[in-house]
C-alpha positions in Angstrom: 19.9 104.9 134.3 21.7 102.3 132.3 25.0 101.0 133.9 28.0 100.8 131.5 30.3 97.6 132.0 33.8 98.6 133.0 36.1 99.2 130.2 33.3 100.3 127.8 32.4 103.8 127.1 28.9 105.2 126.5 29.7 105.6 122.9 30.6 102.1 122.5 27.4 101.1 124.1 25.3 103.2 122.0 27.1 101.8 118.8 26.3 98.4 120.0 22.7 99.1 120.5 22.6 100.6 117.0 24.2 97.7 115.4 21.8 95.2 117.2 18.8 97.4 116.3 19.8 97.2 112.6 20.3 93.4 112.7 16.8 93.2 114.2 15.4 95.3 111.5 16.9 93.0 109.0 15.5 89.9 110.5 11.9 91.6 110.5 12.2 92.3 106.9 12.4 88.3 106.4 10.4 87.4 109.3 7.6 90.0 110.3 7.0 88.4 113.7 10.3 90.0 114.8 8.7 93.3 114.3 5.3 92.9 115.9 6.1 90.4 118.8 8.5 92.5 120.8 5.8 95.4 120.7 3.0 92.9 121.6 0.8 94.2 124.5 -0.1 91.8 127.2 -3.5 93.5 127.5 -4.4 91.9 124.2 -3.5 88.4 125.3 -6.8 87.4 126.6 -8.8 88.5 123.5 -6.3 86.7 121.2 -6.3 83.4 123.1 -10.1 83.4 123.3 -10.3 84.2 119.6 -7.9 81.4 119.0 -10.0 78.9 120.8 -13.2 80.1 118.8 -11.3 79.9 115.5 -10.1 76.3 116.4 -13.9 75.5 117.0 -14.5 76.3 113.5 -11.4 75.2 111.9 -11.5 71.6 113.1 -14.7 70.6 111.6 -14.1 72.4 108.4 -10.6 70.9 108.1 -12.2 67.4 108.4 -14.7 68.2 105.7 -12.4 69.8 103.3 -10.2 66.7 103.5 -13.3 64.7 102.3 -13.5 67.1 99.4 -9.9 66.6 98.5 -10.4 62.9 98.2 -8.0 62.1 101.3 -8.7 60.7 104.9 -10.1 63.3 107.2 -6.9 63.4 109.4 -5.0 65.0 106.4 -7.1 68.1 106.8 -6.0 68.4 110.5 -2.3 67.6 109.8 -2.3 70.9 107.5 -3.3 73.3 110.3 -0.6 73.4 113.2 2.6 74.1 111.2 0.9 76.2 108.4 -0.5 78.6 111.3 3.0 78.7 112.7 4.7 79.3 109.4 2.2 82.2 108.5 2.6 83.8 112.0 6.4 84.0 111.5 6.4 85.0 107.8 2.9 86.6 106.8 2.3 90.3 106.9 -1.3 90.3 108.0 -2.0 90.5 111.8 -5.5 89.0 111.3 -5.4 86.4 108.5 -6.2 82.9 109.5 -4.8 80.2 107.2 -6.0 76.8 107.0 -7.8 74.2 104.4 -10.1 76.0 102.1 -13.0 74.8 99.9 -11.7 76.2 96.6 -8.1 74.7 97.3 -9.5 71.4 98.6 -11.5 70.8 95.3 -8.7 71.8 93.1 -6.3 69.6 94.9 -8.7 66.8 94.7 -9.2 67.1 91.0 -5.4 67.3 90.6 -4.8 64.3 92.7 -7.4 62.2 91.0 -5.8 62.9 87.5 -2.3 62.4 88.8 -2.7 59.3 91.0 -5.1 57.8 88.5 -7.5 57.0 91.4 -4.8 55.2 93.4 -5.8 55.8 97.1 -2.3 54.7 98.1 -0.7 57.6 96.1 -3.5 60.1 96.9 -2.1 61.4 100.3 1.4 61.7 99.2 0.6 63.5 96.1 -1.7 65.7 98.1 1.0 66.8 100.4 3.4 67.2 97.3 1.0 69.4 95.7 0.8 71.6 98.7 4.7 71.8 98.9 4.9 72.7 95.2 2.2 75.3 95.6 4.2 76.8 98.5 7.4 76.9 96.6 5.8 78.8 93.6 4.4 81.3 96.0 7.5 81.8 97.8 9.5 82.2 94.7 7.0 84.5 93.3 7.1 86.8 96.4 11.0 86.7 96.5 11.1 87.7 92.9 8.4 90.5 93.4 6.1 89.2 90.8 2.8 89.4 92.9 1.5 91.7 90.1 0.6 88.5 88.0 -2.0 87.7 90.4 -3.8 91.0 89.5 -4.6 89.5 85.9 -7.2 87.5 87.5 -10.2 90.0 87.5 -12.7 89.9 90.6 -15.6 89.1 88.5 -13.8 86.0 86.9 -12.7 84.9 90.3 -16.3 85.4 91.7 -17.6 83.1 88.9 -14.9 80.7 89.2 -15.5 80.4 93.1 -19.4 80.2 92.4 -18.7 77.3 90.1 -16.4 75.6 92.7 -19.1 76.1 95.1 -21.8 74.5 93.1 -19.4 71.5 92.4 -18.9 71.0 96.2 -22.6 71.3 97.1 -23.8 68.9 94.3 -21.2 66.4 95.2 -22.2 66.4 98.8 -25.8 65.6 98.2 -25.4 61.9 97.8 -23.6 61.7 101.2 -26.3 63.6 102.7 -28.9 61.4 101.4 -26.9 58.2 102.1 -26.1 56.7 98.6 -22.8 56.4 96.8 -21.7 59.5 94.9 -22.0 59.0 91.2 -18.9 59.1 88.9 -18.4 61.5 86.1 -18.4 65.4 85.4 -20.7 67.8 87.3 -23.5 67.7 85.2 -23.4 63.9 85.0 -23.2 63.7 88.7 -26.2 66.0 89.2 -28.4 64.1 86.7 -27.4 60.7 88.2 -28.0 62.1 91.6 -31.5 63.0 90.7 -32.1 59.5 89.1 -30.9 57.9 92.3 -33.2 59.7 94.6 -35.2 56.5 95.2 -32.1 55.1 96.8 -32.0 57.7 99.5 -31.4 56.1 102.9 -34.1 57.6 105.3 -32.1 57.7 108.5 -29.0 59.1 106.9 -31.3 61.8 105.1 -32.8 62.7 108.4 -29.4 63.2 110.2 -28.1 65.3 107.3 -31.2 67.2 107.1 -31.2 68.1 110.8 -27.4 69.0 110.8 -28.1 71.6 108.1 -31.2 72.9 110.0 -28.9 73.4 113.2 -26.2 75.0 111.0 -28.3 77.4 109.0 -30.7 78.4 111.6 -28.1 78.6 114.4 -26.0 80.9 112.2 -28.9 83.0 111.3 -29.9 83.8 114.8 -26.8 83.5 116.9 -23.8 84.0 114.5 -21.2 84.2 117.2 -21.5 80.4 118.2 -19.2 78.0 116.5 -22.1 75.9 115.0 -19.7 73.8 113.2 -18.4 72.3 116.4 -21.8 72.3 118.1 -23.2 70.3 115.1 -20.4 67.8 115.1 -20.7 67.2 118.9 -24.5 66.8 118.6 -23.9 64.3 115.6 -21.7 62.3 117.8 -23.8 62.3 120.6 -26.8 61.3 118.6 -24.9 58.5 117.0 -24.0 56.9 120.1 -27.5 57.5 122.0 -29.3 56.0 118.8 -26.8 53.5 117.5 -27.1 55.2 114.2 -24.3 53.0 112.6 -26.5 49.9 113.3 -29.3 51.5 111.5 -27.2 52.1 108.2 -25.6 55.5 108.8 -22.2 55.6 107.4 -19.5 56.9 110.0 -16.3 58.5 109.5 -14.6 55.6 111.3 -11.2 55.5 113.2 -8.9 58.5 112.9 -5.2 58.0 113.6 -4.0 59.9 116.6 -0.6 61.6 117.3 1.4 64.6 115.9 1.5 65.0 112.1 4.0 62.9 110.3 6.9 65.1 109.3 9.0 64.7 106.1 8.9 64.9 102.3 6.1 62.9 100.7 7.3 60.0 98.5 5.7 60.2 95.0 6.5 58.3 91.7 9.2 59.9 89.7 6.8 59.9 86.8 4.4 62.2 88.6 6.9 64.8 89.6 6.4 67.2 86.5 2.6 67.0 86.9 2.8 67.8 90.7 5.0 70.8 89.7 2.5 72.1 87.1 -0.4 71.3 89.3 1.3 73.2 92.2 1.3 76.3 90.0 -2.5 76.1 89.4 -3.1 75.3 93.1 -0.8 78.2 94.2 -2.8 80.7 92.0 -6.0 79.4 93.6 -4.8 79.8 97.1 -3.2 83.2 96.3 -6.7 84.5 94.8 -8.4 83.4 97.9 -6.0 84.5 100.4 -5.3 88.0 99.0 -9.1 88.5 98.8 -9.2 88.0 102.7 -6.2 89.8 103.5 -7.1 93.1 101.6 -10.6 92.9 102.8 -9.5 92.9 106.5 -6.6 95.3 106.0 -9.1 97.8 104.7 -11.4 97.4 107.6 -8.7 97.4 110.1 -6.8 100.4 108.6 -3.4 98.7 108.0 -1.3 97.9 104.9 -0.2 94.4 103.8 2.6 93.9 101.4 1.5 91.5 98.6 4.9 90.1 98.0 5.4 89.4 101.7 1.9 87.7 101.6 3.0 85.4 98.8 5.9 84.4 101.0 4.0 84.0 104.0 1.3 81.8 102.3 3.8 80.0 100.4 5.6 79.0 103.6 2.4 78.0 104.9 1.8 75.5 102.2 5.2 74.2 102.5 4.8 73.5 106.2 1.4 71.8 105.7 2.8 69.4 102.9 5.8 68.7 105.0 3.6 67.6 107.7 1.5 65.3 105.7 -1.4 67.9 105.2 -3.2 69.3 102.1 -2.8 72.7 100.7 -3.9 75.9 102.7 -5.1 79.4 101.9 -6.1 82.5 103.9 -9.6 81.9 104.9 -12.3 84.6 104.8 -14.8 82.8 107.2 -12.0 82.0 109.7 -10.6 85.4 109.5 -14.0 87.0 110.1 -14.5 84.7 113.0 -11.2 85.8 114.6 -12.1 89.4 113.9 -15.4 89.1 115.6 -14.0 87.5 118.7 -11.5 90.5 119.1 -8.4 89.1 117.6 -5.6 91.6 116.9 -2.5 89.5 116.1 -1.1 86.4 115.0 -1.3 85.0 118.5 -4.8 83.8 117.6 -3.5 81.8 114.9 -0.7 80.1 116.9 -3.4 79.5 119.7 -5.8 77.7 117.0 -2.8 75.6 116.0 -2.1 74.6 119.4 -5.8 73.5 120.1 -5.8 71.5 116.6 -2.7 69.7 117.8 -4.4 69.0 121.1 -7.3 67.5 119.1 -5.0 65.3 117.0 -3.1 63.9 120.0 -5.8 63.4 122.5 -9.4 63.6 120.9 -9.4 61.9 117.4 -11.4 59.0 119.2 -14.3 61.3 119.1 -14.6 61.2 115.2 -15.1 57.4 115.2 -18.9 57.8 115.8 -19.3 61.0 113.6 -21.9 60.4 110.8 -20.7 61.3 107.3 -23.8 63.2 106.6 -23.1 65.4 109.4 -19.5 66.1 107.9 -21.1 66.7 104.5 -23.6 69.2 106.0 -20.7 71.1 107.6 -18.9 71.4 104.4 -22.3 72.6 102.5 -22.8 75.2 105.3 -19.1 76.5 105.1 -19.2 76.9 101.3 -22.8 78.2 101.0 -21.7 81.9 101.9 -19.4 81.7 98.8 -22.5 82.0 96.6 -22.6 85.8 95.9 -25.6 86.3 93.8 -25.6 90.0 95.0 -22.1 90.5 93.3 -23.6 89.0 90.0 -26.5 91.3 90.1 -24.1 94.3 90.8 -21.9 93.4 87.9 -24.8 93.1 85.5 -26.1 96.6 86.5 -22.7 98.4 86.6 -21.1 96.7 83.4 -22.5 93.8 81.5 -19.1 92.6 80.4 -18.0 92.0 84.0 -21.2 89.9 84.4 -20.3 88.0 81.3 -16.8 87.4 82.6 -18.4 85.9 85.8 -20.6 83.8 83.9 -17.5 82.4 81.9 -15.8 81.5 85.3 -19.0 79.6 86.4 -19.6 77.9 83.0 -16.0 76.9 82.7 -16.0 75.0 86.0 -19.5 73.6 85.6 -19.0 72.4 82.0 -15.4 71.3 82.1 -14.3 70.7 85.7 -12.3 73.0 88.2 -8.7 72.8 86.4 -10.1 73.4 82.9 -12.3 76.0 84.4 -9.3 77.6 86.1 -7.4 77.5 82.6 -10.5 79.2 80.7 -11.0 81.8 83.6 -7.1 82.8 83.1 -7.3 82.7 79.5 -10.4 85.0 79.4 -8.8 87.5 81.8 -5.7 87.7 79.6 -7.8 88.1 76.4 -10.0 90.7 78.1 -6.8 92.8 78.9 -5.5 92.4 75.2 -9.0 93.3 73.7 -9.2 96.4 75.9 -5.6 97.3 75.2 -5.8 96.7 71.3 -9.2 98.5 71.0 -9.3 101.5 73.3 -11.4 104.5 72.8 -10.4 108.0 71.8 -12.2 111.2 72.2 -12.6 114.2 70.1 -12.2 117.3 72.3 -13.5 120.9 72.5 -13.1 123.9 74.5 -14.9 124.2 77.7 -16.2 127.7 77.6 -16.6 128.2 81.4 -13.0 127.4 82.1 -9.8 128.7 80.7 -7.6 126.3 79.0 -10.0 123.3 79.7 -10.7 120.9 77.3 -13.3 118.0 77.2 -15.0 115.6 75.0 -17.5 116.9 72.4 -19.6 113.7 72.7 -22.6 114.2 74.7 -21.6 117.7 75.4 -23.2 120.2 72.9 -22.0 123.2 74.8 -18.5 122.5 74.0 -17.2 123.5 70.6 -14.3 122.5 68.5 -11.8 125.2 67.0 -12.3 125.9 63.4 -9.5 124.1 61.3 -8.0 122.1 64.4 -9.2 118.7 65.3 -8.1 117.8 69.0 -8.2 114.2 69.9 -7.2 112.5 73.2 -6.1 108.9 73.4 -8.0 107.3 76.3 -5.3 104.4 76.7 -1.5 104.1 76.2 -0.3 103.9 72.7 1.7 100.7 72.1 2.3 98.2 69.2 -1.0 96.3 69.5 -3.1 99.3 69.0 -1.0 101.9 67.1 -2.1 100.8 63.5 -5.8 101.0 64.6 -5.4 104.3 66.3 -3.8 105.6 63.1 -6.7 104.6 60.9 -9.2 106.0 63.3 -7.4 109.3 63.4 -7.2 109.7 59.7 -10.9 108.9 59.5 -11.5 111.5 62.2 -9.6 114.1 60.2 -11.5 113.3 57.0 -14.9 113.8 59.0 -14.0 117.6 59.5 -13.7 119.4 56.3 -11.2 122.3 56.3 -8.9 120.7 59.0 -5.5 122.1 58.9 -4.0 120.6 62.0 -4.5 117.6 64.3 -3.6 117.9 67.9 -2.9 114.6 69.6 -3.2 114.4 73.4 -0.6 111.8 74.4 -0.8 112.0 78.3 -2.2 108.6 78.6 1.1 107.2 77.2 3.9 106.7 79.7 6.4 104.9 77.4 6.5 104.1 73.8 8.0 101.4 71.6 9.5 101.5 68.3 6.5 100.2 66.3 4.3 103.0 67.7 6.9 105.8 67.0 7.1 104.4 63.4 3.3 104.5 63.1 3.2 108.2 64.3 5.8 108.9 61.8 3.7 107.3 59.2 0.8 109.3 60.4 2.5 112.6 60.2 3.3 111.7 56.4 -0.1 110.7 55.7 -1.4 114.0 57.3 1.1 116.0 55.3 -0.3 114.5 52.1 -3.7 116.0 53.1 -2.0 119.3 54.0 -2.5 118.7 57.6 0.1 119.4 60.4 0.4 116.9 63.4 1.1 118.3 66.7 1.5 116.4 69.9 0.5 117.8 73.4 1.1 116.8 76.9 4.1 114.4 75.8 6.1 112.9 78.7 9.8 113.2 78.6 10.3 109.3 78.2 8.0 109.2 75.1 9.5 112.4 73.5 13.0 110.7 73.8 11.9 107.6 71.9 10.2 109.9 69.2 13.5 111.9 68.9 15.6 108.8 68.5 13.2 107.0 66.0 13.4 110.1 63.7 9.9 111.5 64.2 11.4 114.7 65.7 13.6 115.4 62.6 10.5 114.7 60.4 8.2 117.4 62.1 10.6 119.7 64.0 10.8 120.8 67.6 7.9 123.1 67.5 5.2 120.4 67.2 5.6 119.2 70.8 3.9 121.2 73.5 3.1 120.8 77.2 -0.6 121.7 77.0 -3.5 121.3 74.7 -4.1 125.1 74.6 -0.6 126.0 73.7 -0.8 123.4 71.0 -3.8 124.7 69.4 -2.4 128.1 69.7 0.8 127.0 67.7 -1.3 125.1 65.2 -3.6 128.3 64.5 -0.3 130.3 64.2 1.5 128.0 61.8 -1.5 127.3 59.7 -2.5 130.9 59.4 -6.0 130.3 60.9 -7.6 133.6 61.7 -11.0 135.3 62.2 -13.7 135.3 64.9 -16.6 134.0 62.9 -18.0 130.4 63.4 -16.4 127.8 61.2 -17.9 124.8 59.7 -19.5 122.1 61.7 -20.2 124.7 64.4 -16.5 125.3 65.0 -15.6 128.6 66.3 -12.4 130.6 65.7 -13.0 132.5 69.1 -12.9 129.4 71.2 -9.4 130.3 72.1 -7.8 133.5 72.6 -4.1 133.8 71.6 -3.2 136.4 74.2 -5.4 134.7 76.9 -3.8 131.2 77.1 -2.7 129.7 80.5 -1.1 126.4 81.4 -3.0 124.4 84.0 -1.0 124.1 87.2 -1.8 120.5 87.4 -0.3 120.1 84.0 2.7 121.9 85.0 3.3 119.5 87.9 2.4 116.4 86.0 4.8 116.9 83.0 7.0 119.9 84.1 5.6 122.5 81.9 7.3 126.0 81.8 4.9 129.1 82.7 5.8 130.5 79.4 4.2 127.4 77.5 7.5 126.5 75.6 7.5 123.4 73.6 8.0 120.1 75.5 11.6 119.1 76.1 
């Protein structure tokens, strides 16, 4: 039993506990670690610590390699890790995601740095860290403003193509280092061509070292996937270098790597470069977000838990700011590192914190190991790390399921290969937006007929000869929301459809797909009603949502057609149209239409319609 301090009653104690609990909950909304850490089960500690050690074994060699991709010294990759993992553990929402330097982020960062620094190596490191901070701030602001939905405009096929293009860029760029000759300058195609032309300059010993490293990495991963083969290859490379004195035989080494904790502080960059860094940070943040969300959502689905996208933006943004302030390059959520942690039994961010501690130990006490690390071995580690990003199966699936998705992926690949990472990113974003605009402005519509086997059920006539239209009434469903960009096109197609059915007396328009309406679309519907009136055809609207009807009433459409043209169900709408136009009889009409397709006294309103739009059981007009 809890003891109450003298002078305090039980009610005061309870009130104090409640206040403390509410304060703790408010802290948890800002820093999720305040939510999960107090509930952490000590029984998980062993698995999480072991997973952290295994992740560090993968993270350290990859970080070294990705730093070379970004065009900065290898220690910059390690500097990014400890504080980034700490920041994400405190502010991120995923219990499993591991953040760190990533291939796509590294190559985009390298491209930005090359453009901004004008290949000045003295400014490269500072600009790299500044880009990480800028990207982080962009992500944090986006998360705070809750505009994470912008990330959804990059379709998965285009992201797949973009990542494939970056992967090809990385692999082709590492081939010269693997073979022991300088990397040619120029764009990707130029580098590829000049690399082929320079094959006679291959350094035999370097090529042997690089080739053996690739064999160890790929065969080891194939047969014993749980072993951190990147670390094994790094250790074997250093051991072979020392035993065989490879440097004396012309094999290039990493060289001396500074030891000690990461340098903390704001990077100093030329004032003229600030604007370019901010704009570049936006691009870098978008790439980091795309890669990080893919990993987060995948493992959330597997683990059966939810992640909040806006919170993820804040967590990944904070990780990038922390990486930049510690002199590192930009980071992202990593699919390979998170998968490694998951396979090792990780269940919380204790894994990430442990990996950060191990990385810090390497920085303080073991950087001397990298002096004798062959550059070809590091290139092999990079190639092996990004090889899994080549998702040919996804391309085949896109081609099989929907050709347009395959073409979108091809645009992503082509943009990077032909124009470079940054223009490729811009092209990918532009194509995504154009695809959305095109699909919105050119939506499909379907002419509906009565489904004879079900009461009050309607379905498209196309490909369904068993369904028949009602004589004198054309029923059309819009398969996308009606708005200003597609309203005029819809009007033209609706008038053309009415003209295809001689003897039409009424047009029933199903507007269920439209949840909100603009003034332009309301005016187009008003014009459509007038055009149909000239043809002696009445316009009826079915399944109109309240918000849409309110706009139509304010625009004057309701005054033009009257209140009895709005109905909750298609069946009631057709019933009213037949009554108002005097359509009678049970014989078949023109074009195979039938007067008996709907019985006036046997019309029911679907229950799901009633729930969706509040229809009355008596089928009264919508209100």
